VOGU-3710 file (C-alpha; in Angstrom, 3 decimals, decimal comma):
1> xxxxxxxxxx> -120,227/176,871/192,913  -117,217/174,740/191,958  -117,512/171,181/190,741  -115,441/169,232/193,259  -114,002/165,816/192,496  -116,961/163,421/192,970  -114,991/160,221/193,290  -116,529/158,967/196,499  -119,178/156,916/194,760  -117,896/153,508/193,479
11> xxxxxxxxxx> -119,713/153,875/190,148  -117,930/157,152/189,472  -114,615/155,644/190,506  -115,141/152,862/187,964  -116,133/155,353/185,272  -113,013/157,384/185,959  -110,695/154,397/185,503  -112,495/152,668/182,631  -113,817/155,563/180,596  -111,447/158,356/181,734
21> xxxxxxxxxx> -114,574/160,284/182,759  -114,228/162,321/185,931  -116,435/165,403/186,163  -114,121/167,743/188,084  -113,402/171,432/187,591  -116,227/171,821/185,090  -114,923/169,130/182,722  -117,025/166,276/181,406  -114,525/164,312/179,292  -110,923/163,722/180,255
31> xxxxxxxxxx> -107,967/162,901/177,989  -105,759/159,869/178,725  -103,687/159,527/181,883  -105,668/161,926/184,043  -107,402/160,535/187,120  -107,557/161,008/190,856  -105,701/158,865/193,373  -108,776/156,789/194,253  -106,691/154,192/196,095  -106,059/156,798/198,776
41> xxxxxxxxxx> -109,434/158,555/198,867  -110,245/161,190/199,973  -106,646/162,342/199,318  -107,187/162,269/195,552  -104,518/164,870/194,793  -101,647/163,221/196,593  -99,068/164,746/198,901  -96,095/167,044/198,531  -93,272/168,632/200,493  -91,413/171,863/199,985
51> xxxxxxxxxx> -88,998/174,574/201,065  -86,777/172,345/203,227  -84,610/173,739/206,005  -81,980/171,834/208,021  -84,484/171,237/210,832  -87,870/171,541/209,102  -89,846/170,894/205,927  -93,338/171,809/204,761  -95,783/168,922/204,216  -98,879/169,323/202,018
61> xxxxxxxxxx> -102,045/167,491/201,088  -105,589/168,152/199,980  -108,647/166,308/201,278  -111,717/166,284/199,036  -114,895/167,093/200,980  -118,377/165,783/200,278  -119,434/169,296/199,218  -118,000/172,764/198,850  -119,897/173,843/201,966  -118,528/171,057/204,134
71> xxxxxxxxxx> -117,344/171,855/207,622  -113,596/172,063/208,315  -111,900/168,651/208,394  -109,331/167,770/211,042  -106,377/165,789/209,679  -103,500/164,124/211,454  -100,023/163,715/210,029  -96,900/161,796/210,926  -93,329/161,777/209,726  -90,914/158,864/210,158
81> xxxxxxxxxx> -87,420/157,748/209,225  -88,686/154,456/207,768  -91,257/153,537/205,131  -93,284/151,455/207,584  -93,612/154,341/210,091  -92,201/152,264/212,936  -89,984/155,204/213,949  -92,236/158,269/213,933  -90,208/161,360/214,865  -92,863/164,075/214,376
91> xxxxxxxxxx> -96,636/164,226/214,191  -99,492/166,632/214,632  -102,919/167,770/213,508  -104,185/170,417/211,131  -107,460/171,658/209,757  -108,399/171,699/206,084  -111,259/174,081/205,361  -113,040/175,845/202,532  -111,037/178,985/203,337  -107,958/177,312/201,779
101> xxxxxxxxxx> -109,801/175,009/199,380  -109,420/172,098/201,820  -105,647/172,070/201,325  -103,368/171,732/204,339  -99,735/172,769/204,693  -97,948/171,958/207,950  -94,415/172,731/209,084  -92,701/169,618/210,429  -89,993/170,958/212,750  -87,324/169,593/215,087
111> xxxxxxxxxx> -85,803/167,442/212,336  -82,246/166,290/211,631  -80,297/167,967/208,786  -79,746/166,150/205,486  -82,064/163,289/206,403  -84,623/161,400/204,311  -88,065/161,176/205,912  -91,411/159,622/204,999  -94,780/161,186/205,785  -98,526/160,647/205,426
121> xxxxxxxxxx> -101,867/162,167/206,408  -104,965/160,561/207,928  -108,622/161,636/207,714  -111,135/161,428/210,590  -112,523/158,125/209,262  -109,066/156,499/209,322  -108,289/156,747/205,595  -104,626/157,514/204,875  -102,940/159,376/202,055  -100,206/157,911/199,922
131> xxxxxxxxxx> -96,772/157,886/201,513  -94,537/160,812/200,647  -90,762/161,035/200,750  -88,800/164,189/201,549  -85,361/165,353/202,688  -84,136/168,148/204,933  -81,394/170,532/203,857  -77,845/169,841/205,069  -76,024/171,918/207,654  -72,302/172,563/207,967
141> xxxxxxxxxx> -69,796/170,718/205,801  -71,507/169,349/202,686  -69,637/167,616/199,876  -72,301/167,190/197,203  -75,962/167,659/196,334  -78,032/166,909/193,229  -80,781/169,303/192,131  -83,376/168,921/189,367  -84,554/172,055/187,515  -87,902/172,302/185,694
151> xxxxxxxxxx> -90,123/174,841/183,932  -93,004/175,248/181,490  -95,185/172,200/182,133  -98,408/172,443/180,107  -100,669/169,463/180,808  -102,441/170,204/177,516  -99,293/170,175/175,345  -98,191/166,610/176,020  -97,621/163,776/178,453  -95,646/164,434/181,632
161> xxxxxxxxxx> -93,044/161,768/180,805  -90,320/164,018/182,194  -92,049/164,078/185,580  -92,389/160,276/185,445  -88,675/159,769/184,764  -87,754/162,281/187,445  -89,924/160,474/190,013  -88,053/157,227/189,283  -84,667/158,706/190,173  -83,050/157,911/193,510
171> xxxxxxxxxx> -80,298/160,525/193,377  -82,188/163,841/193,541  -82,050/165,866/196,771  -84,162/168,846/195,695  -86,462/169,839/192,822  -86,691/173,473/191,709  -89,561/174,513/189,437  -88,806/177,859/187,807  -92,351/178,762/186,800  -95,223/178,092/184,427
181> xxxxxxxxxx> -95,900/175,150/186,693  -99,398/175,272/185,229  -100,930/177,012/182,211  -103,852/179,362/182,053  -104,697/178,568/178,422  -104,538/175,835/175,785  -102,212/176,645/172,908  -104,088/175,933/169,642  -100,941/174,373/168,127  -100,312/172,053/171,087
191> xxxxxxxxxx> -103,575/170,238/171,728  -102,258/166,848/172,804  -104,270/166,267/176,019  -107,216/168,637/176,144  -110,400/167,907/178,105  -113,893/168,580/176,852  -115,098/171,238/177,066  -111,791/173,045/176,642  -110,863/174,994/179,771  -111,186/178,762/179,881
201> xxxxxxxxxx> -108,565/181,079/181,290  -108,944/181,322/185,079  -109,863/184,691/186,583  -111,354/184,129/190,024  -109,675/182,402/192,965  -111,938/179,378/192,493  -111,082/179,136/188,795  -107,371/179,181/189,625  -108,010/176,528/192,281  -109,766/174,406/189,662
211> xxxxxxxxxx> -106,690/174,582/187,441  -104,430/173,323/190,247  -106,952/170,584/191,032  -107,007/169,509/187,386  -103,203/169,396/187,143  -102,961/167,036/190,115  -105,122/164,485/188,340  -101,929/163,675/186,429  -100,278/160,712/188,224  -96,774/161,573/186,979
221> xxxxxxxxxx> -96,928/165,033/188,511  -98,303/163,546/191,735  -95,437/161,030/191,808  -92,759/163,686/191,293  -94,254/165,896/194,008  -94,430/162,973/196,422  -90,815/161,808/195,955  -88,775/164,970/196,605  -88,982/168,320/198,377  -89,756/171,106/195,884
231> xxxxxxxxxx> -88,930/174,793/195,779  -91,561/176,154/193,400  -91,970/179,516/191,726  -94,614/181,074/189,538  -94,370/182,818/186,187  -96,814/184,601/183,910  -99,030/181,547/183,263  -99,401/180,734/186,967  -100,665/184,182/187,917  -102,004/187,149/185,986
241> xxxxxxxxxx> -99,178/189,673/185,930  -101,441/192,723/186,057  -103,894/191,328/188,654  -101,910/188,588/190,416  -103,782/188,268/193,707  -106,332/185,576/192,779  -103,736/183,362/191,111  -101,228/183,833/193,929  -103,798/182,868/196,570  -104,554/179,584/194,807
251> xxxxxxxxxx> -100,859/178,954/194,099  -99,809/179,307/197,726  -102,688/177,041/198,787  -101,837/174,188/196,390  -98,029/174,477/196,498  -96,077/174,248/199,805  -94,256/177,601/200,089  -92,675/179,327/203,078  -94,265/182,760/203,043  -92,011/185,533/204,296
261> xxxxxxxxxx> -95,152/187,499/205,105  -98,538/185,759/205,067  -100,228/189,143/204,604  -98,412/189,506/201,244  -99,444/186,476/199,126  -97,724/187,951/196,063  -94,258/187,947/197,685  -92,514/184,597/197,334  -88,881/185,570/196,666  -86,877/183,720/199,296
271> xxxxxxxxxx> -83,524/182,052/200,022  -82,234/178,679/201,268  -78,842/177,463/202,483  -77,509/173,986/201,725  -74,694/173,619/204,222  -71,456/175,233/203,142  -72,030/174,018/199,572  -74,510/176,506/198,075  -77,023/179,224/198,793  -80,179/179,341/196,690
281> xxxxxxxxxx> -81,660/182,799/196,067  -85,050/182,645/194,320  -85,857/185,961/192,618  -89,241/187,088/191,303  -88,757/189,094/188,100  -92,465/188,931/187,245  -94,392/190,917/189,841  -91,969/193,636/190,963  -90,630/194,943/187,661  -91,020/198,587/186,579
291> xxxxxxxxxx> -91,824/199,830/190,092  -88,597/201,764/190,598  -86,344/203,853/188,363  -82,621/203,160/188,698  -81,338/205,423/185,891  -82,852/207,878/183,402  -85,255/205,823/181,297  -84,260/202,600/183,088  -86,509/200,747/185,529  -85,636/197,766/187,717
301> xxxxxxxxxx> -86,741/194,224/186,958  -86,497/193,340/190,664  -87,715/196,504/192,323  -85,660/198,293/194,955  -86,900/196,291/197,951  -86,229/192,903/196,334  -82,921/194,102/194,842  -81,667/195,188/198,243  -82,875/191,949/199,833  -80,984/189,916/197,247
311> xxxxxxxxxx> -77,761/191,924/197,421  -77,706/191,592/201,214  -78,403/187,857/200,943  -75,683/187,365/198,311  -73,108/189,468/200,177  -73,778/187,509/203,385  -73,276/184,158/201,660  -70,264/182,131/202,810  -70,996/179,004/200,769  -68,925/177,690/197,882
321> xxxxxxxxxx> -71,605/178,415/195,269  -74,518/180,785/194,779  -77,481/179,537/192,751  -79,788/182,345/191,633  -83,277/181,562/190,382  -84,874/183,746/187,710  -88,069/182,812/185,878  -86,669/184,117/182,577  -83,329/184,288/180,783  -80,691/186,491/182,371
331> xxxxxxxxxx> -77,541/186,418/180,256  -78,700/188,071/177,050  -80,153/186,769/173,776  -78,862/189,259/171,232  -80,102/189,834/167,685  -77,177/192,015/166,633  -76,061/191,168/163,121  -79,315/189,402/162,324  -81,214/191,489/159,731  -84,768/192,581/160,513
341> xxxxxxxxxx> -86,863/189,937/158,752  -90,500/188,876/159,258  -89,783/185,264/160,210  -87,772/186,158/163,304  -89,396/188,645/165,727  -87,072/190,875/167,682  -87,020/193,892/169,973  -84,202/196,094/168,768  -80,863/194,530/169,711  -82,576/191,555/171,376
351> xxxxxxxxxx> -84,910/188,771/170,318  -87,141/189,603/173,297  -87,134/192,289/175,986  -89,561/190,449/178,278  -86,575/189,023/180,162  -83,509/190,736/181,647  -82,787/191,945/178,102  -85,395/194,637/178,740  -83,512/195,758/181,859  -79,902/196,059/180,757
361> xxxxxxxxxx> -78,948/198,570/183,469  -80,283/196,300/186,220  -78,287/193,419/184,751  -75,166/195,514/184,337  -75,106/196,743/187,938  -75,541/193,161/189,160  -72,776/191,760/186,945  -70,494/194,692/187,832  -70,930/193,843/191,519  -69,977/190,204/190,886
371> xxxxxxxxxx> -66,948/191,384/188,907  -65,790/194,078/191,334  -65,726/191,641/194,252  -64,282/188,878/192,055  -66,942/186,434/193,255  -67,626/184,305/190,190  -69,121/181,079/191,561  -72,567/182,289/190,492  -75,013/180,226/188,471  -78,381/181,541/187,393
381> xxxxxxxxxx> -81,022/178,882/186,818  -83,893/180,003/184,614  -86,747/178,848/182,399  -89,529/180,153/180,145  -87,571/180,033/176,850  -88,745/176,487/175,861  -85,249/175,431/174,820  -81,978/174,251/176,327  -79,333/176,920/176,816  -76,002/177,250/178,595
391> xxxxxxxxxx> -74,607/180,789/178,782  -71,628/182,583/180,191  -72,681/185,686/182,123  -70,613/188,445/180,499  -70,936/192,157/181,217  -70,464/192,774/177,484  -70,073/189,559/175,475  -68,939/191,559/172,414  -66,032/193,282/174,180  -63,067/190,990/173,588
401> xxxxxxxxxx> -61,007/192,944/176,126  -63,505/192,045/178,881  -64,680/188,594/177,755  -63,192/185,785/175,682  -65,737/183,638/173,859  -62,942/181,155/173,149  -62,069/180,465/176,800  -64,898/182,105/178,794  -62,417/184,261/180,707  -63,968/187,458/182,031
411> xxxxxxxxxx> -67,421/186,017/182,689  -68,900/186,579/186,151  -70,889/183,348/186,286  -72,975/180,995/184,197  -76,619/180,383/183,347  -78,330/176,984/183,181  -81,644/177,006/181,314  -83,173/173,547/180,827  -85,900/172,978/178,257  -89,647/172,906/178,860
421> xxxxxxxxxx> -91,317/169,864/180,378  -93,950/169,923/177,614  -94,608/173,447/176,339  -93,905/174,092/172,640  -90,359/174,504/171,375  -89,136/175,719/167,974  -90,716/172,865/165,999  -94,095/173,290/167,726  -93,882/177,004/166,935  -93,838/176,273/163,201
431> xxxxxxxxxx> -90,153/176,182/162,272  -89,419/173,170/160,083  -87,291/170,563/161,867  -85,005/170,465/158,840  -84,292/174,165/159,249  -83,686/174,095/162,992  -79,883/173,728/162,587  -79,821/176,963/160,600  -81,835/178,762/163,277  -79,435/177,482/165,954
441> xxxxxxxxxx> -76,431/178,557/163,888  -77,843/182,063/163,451  -78,507/182,408/167,173  -75,137/181,060/168,313  -73,210/183,182/165,855  -75,041/186,263/167,137  -74,323/185,353/170,790  -70,650/184,568/171,457  -71,389/183,882/175,150  -73,858/181,052/174,360
451> xxxxxxxxxx> -72,052/177,744/174,855  -74,828/175,224/174,163  -78,250/175,451/172,508  -80,904/172,829/171,682  -84,399/173,857/170,615  -86,709/170,873/169,977  -86,394/168,464/172,921  -88,424/168,394/176,154  -87,509/167,322/179,679  -85,634/168,743/182,656
461> xxxxxxxxxx> -82,165/169,570/183,927  -79,988/168,176/186,721  -77,180/169,926/188,580  -74,592/167,786/190,378  -73,091/170,290/192,819  -69,688/169,518/194,339  -67,021/171,552/196,091  -64,777/171,704/193,018  -67,364/171,915/190,229  -70,983/171,830/189,102
471> xxxxxxxxxx> -71,988/169,423/186,354  -75,117/170,380/184,417  -77,113/167,776/182,494  -79,995/168,148/180,032  -82,378/165,158/180,114  -84,944/164,648/177,324  -88,201/162,674/176,970  -90,807/162,612/174,149  -94,166/164,205/174,967  -96,651/163,149/172,272
481> xxxxxxxxxx> -97,235/159,644/173,631  -96,860/157,914/176,964  -93,341/156,466/177,012  -90,494/155,397/179,288  -87,802/156,749/176,943  -85,240/159,184/178,321  -81,883/160,334/176,954  -79,028/162,493/178,217  -78,738/165,316/175,710  -75,680/167,218/176,917
491> xxxxxxxxxx> -73,408/167,589/179,930  -71,356/170,667/180,845  -69,065/171,615/183,729  -68,442/174,818/185,673  -65,261/174,668/187,733  -64,637/176,375/191,064  -63,423/179,955/190,567  -63,695/179,917/186,778  -66,926/181,881/186,409  -67,724/180,274/183,057
501> xxxxxxxxxx> -68,554/176,960/181,419  -65,587/174,695/180,773  -64,732/174,589/177,075  -65,151/170,897/176,369  -67,416/171,660/173,378  -67,465/174,386/170,710  -68,592/177,842/171,736  -70,547/178,222/168,492  -71,841/176,094/165,665  -69,501/176,224/162,723
511> xxxxxxxxxx> -70,958/175,211/159,410  -74,071/173,193/160,021  -73,479/169,517/160,749  -73,408/167,488/157,563  -74,057/163,849/156,764  -70,794/163,911/154,820  -67,450/163,197/156,523  -65,997/166,616/155,560  -67,266/170,035/154,522  -67,709/170,062/150,744
521> xxxxxxxxxx> -69,830/173,202/150,233  -68,237/176,609/150,751  -69,905/179,448/152,606  -72,391/181,439/150,545  -71,178/184,778/149,226  -72,160/187,570/149,475  -74,116/187,174/152,706  -76,320/189,201/153,108  -77,192/188,986/149,427  -78,816/191,257/146,866
531> xxxxxxxxxx> -79,315/189,923/143,303  -76,939/186,920/143,266  -75,321/184,363/145,551  -72,386/182,039/144,848  -70,897/178,974/146,495  -68,364/176,285/145,560  -68,840/172,511/145,624  -65,858/170,229/146,147  -67,125/166,913/144,834  -66,126/164,126/142,504
541> xxxxxxxxxx> -68,979/165,218/140,245  -70,099/168,749/141,232  -72,151/169,197/138,053  -74,464/166,407/139,243  -75,233/168,122/142,526  -78,893/168,613/143,422  -79,503/172,125/144,736  -82,710/173,261/146,431  -83,722/176,484/148,187  -86,179/176,743/151,131
551> xxxxxxxxxx> -87,615/179,590/153,138  -87,402/179,502/156,939  -90,779/177,719/157,111  -89,452/174,861/154,958  -91,259/175,731/151,706  -89,340/175,030/148,484  -88,463/178,190/146,531  -88,418/177,888/142,744  -84,981/178,737/141,319  -85,361/180,951/138,235
561> xxxxxxxxxx> -81,699/181,200/137,181  -78,925/178,782/138,179  -75,534/179,131/136,484  -72,687/176,651/136,821  -69,030/177,316/136,071  -67,014/175,060/133,821  -67,081/171,639/135,440  -69,936/172,739/137,665  -67,790/173,499/140,763  -69,157/177,045/141,300
571> xxxxxxxxxx> -72,887/177,686/141,468  -74,407/181,146/140,930  -78,110/181,617/141,766  -80,302/184,642/141,035  -81,913/186,019/144,186  -83,158/189,401/143,001  -86,765/188,195/143,001  -86,724/187,091/146,660  -88,309/188,967/149,539  -86,014/190,032/152,444
581> xxxxxxxxxx> -85,767/186,959/154,681  -83,544/184,058/155,696  -83,233/181,295/153,093  -81,693/177,838/153,159  -79,682/176,180/150,389  -79,547/172,357/150,412  -76,833/170,625/148,356  -76,892/166,853/147,783  -73,957/165,080/146,097  -72,452/161,613/146,161
591> xxxxxxxxxx> -70,541/162,706/149,273  -73,714/163,441/151,243  -76,004/166,373/152,013  -75,227/169,810/153,413  -77,211/172,982/154,038  -76,192/176,625/154,096  -78,184/179,687/155,094  -78,093/183,232/153,751  -79,980/186,461/154,242  -81,662/188,339/151,396
601> x> -81,620/192,010/152,334
//
C-alpha cells in the first residue's frame, strides 16, 4: 500500500510548511523547498500541459484522494483566452481513478493555432487547481519561435533554480525535456537535498509513481510545468532499460504525452510541426537499440521500425528547419590521440559507446542521407552528458577533404547539448576545478568538430528559431543553495543552409587561458613524455618562477629533479618516476600564472 500525500488535515499542512515534514512516498523527513501545493488542495501536484498541436493541447493534473482505495473522482476542466476565465473556449469532464494513480490527462481540441491559453481543473467539492498557461503550435507561415531544452534533473543533487528561472521567462513557446527528468537513485557524491530515509530505486509501478509524486513536491518544477507546454522524453533513469514497462506506465501517467499507440506504453517517439518554421522529430535511442542488424557486426540504435518512421518523417518535412531529439550525444566524442590512462575512461576510439558512438554505422547512414540530398538545416538536440557542448555533425571530422574544422564546411548539421539541470558535472565527478581547463583542452583538441565545451555549470538551453538562423544560448544557475542568480554562458548561431555553427569563436582551445596578458610559457616537449620534459619561460626573471606539478585529481606531485638553463629560461624536469597518466604543470611568475598539460606514457 502506497503512502499518499496526507495533506488534507490542517495540522499536517502546518507541519509541512513549518517543519518541512510531509510523510509522502514512504518518506518521513523532507529536505528544504519540497512541499505540496496546499493552497490548491487536493491538486497538490499542480498542473501541466504537453505535446501541443495547432488545434489541440494535452492538459494534466493529479487529484489526491482520501485513500488509495478511493472511488474514481470526476473532475471538470476549462480553458480560456484570459487569466480570469471570462472567455472560456473549451471545457469538459474527466475521471481520475486508481487505475492511473488519480492522474488525469485530457485533450483540449478545437483550438486556434499559435495562441496562449489558460486552464484549470475543479474537484467535485468545488476546489480548483492552480491556473496553468499553455500555447498551441503555429500553422502556416511562422517567423520565429523560442524553445527551451532541458535534461538530467536530479532533485537530490541540488536546487531546481534552473526551473525557477525558466518559469519566470515570458518568451518561451515550448519546453523540451530530453530525459532523466527524474532519477531512480541518489548519487553518493551529490547529496544536496535527500529525504530521510533515503529513497530506494523504484521497481514496481507504484514505486515509480511515488518517485513522480515526490518530484512534484518541488515548487520550481511545478511552476515550470504550469507555465509552458512541454514535450518530454525519458532516458535510462526514468525507466529501467531492460524492464521498462513499470517505469513507462508511471511516466505516461504523470507526464502529458500523446501516445501513438496506447497499447504500447514503451513507444513514445513522435513528431510535431511548428508551422513552416521547423519540424521536431523526437527519437528514442534507449528502448529500441540492438534489435536489428544493419551490417555485419553492426546493430541499429533506433531499430528498423523507428528508423523507417523517422526517415519518412524527415523526407516529408517541408519546413525550414528540422530539430531532431536524441537522449544522448549524436555527433561523436572521440578519444583518438588521447593515451589510455586510468584517470580518463574510454571505449576504444571513443570516451563512451553508450551513445551514437556505439553505433557508428547507424550514424553514418543517417549523415550520408543528409549529405546526399544536401539538406543541412538539421539540428540534433540532446542531453545526458552533464556538460554544455556545441558540435558540427561531420561524417568524418578527421577527413579534411570532407570537413573543415576551421570553417565548418562539409558538416551536415549541428548538435546542441545543454548542460544538466542539477546532475553532477566534471567537478562533482571528482576532477579538480583547477584542472578542468586542461580536461577541456584535451577533449577539444581530440575533437575538431566540437565548437564549444563547458563542463562545470548547470542550467538549461534556449533556441531562438528564425527563418534565417537559429541562435543557441546556454543559461547557467548555481544548484547548491536556493538563489535567483542566472547568467548567459555562451551564444552561438547556425545560419540557414550552412549546416554548421558560425565561426564567431575558436573551434578549439589553444593554450589554456592564462591570467597573464600574453603566453609566456612554451608548450611542453616531448609530449607524450618518457624520462624528461622541457619548456621555456619568457619572463623578466624566469629563474624566480615557481613551478608545481599536479596529477589530474589535483594532488601535488613532488619534483625530484628540476634543472634550469643559464638564466633560468629553460626548465627540464625528470619524469621517469611517474606513472602513465595526464599531469599538469603550473608556472607562476611576475607576469601571472599559466598551466600546461602533458602525458606520461
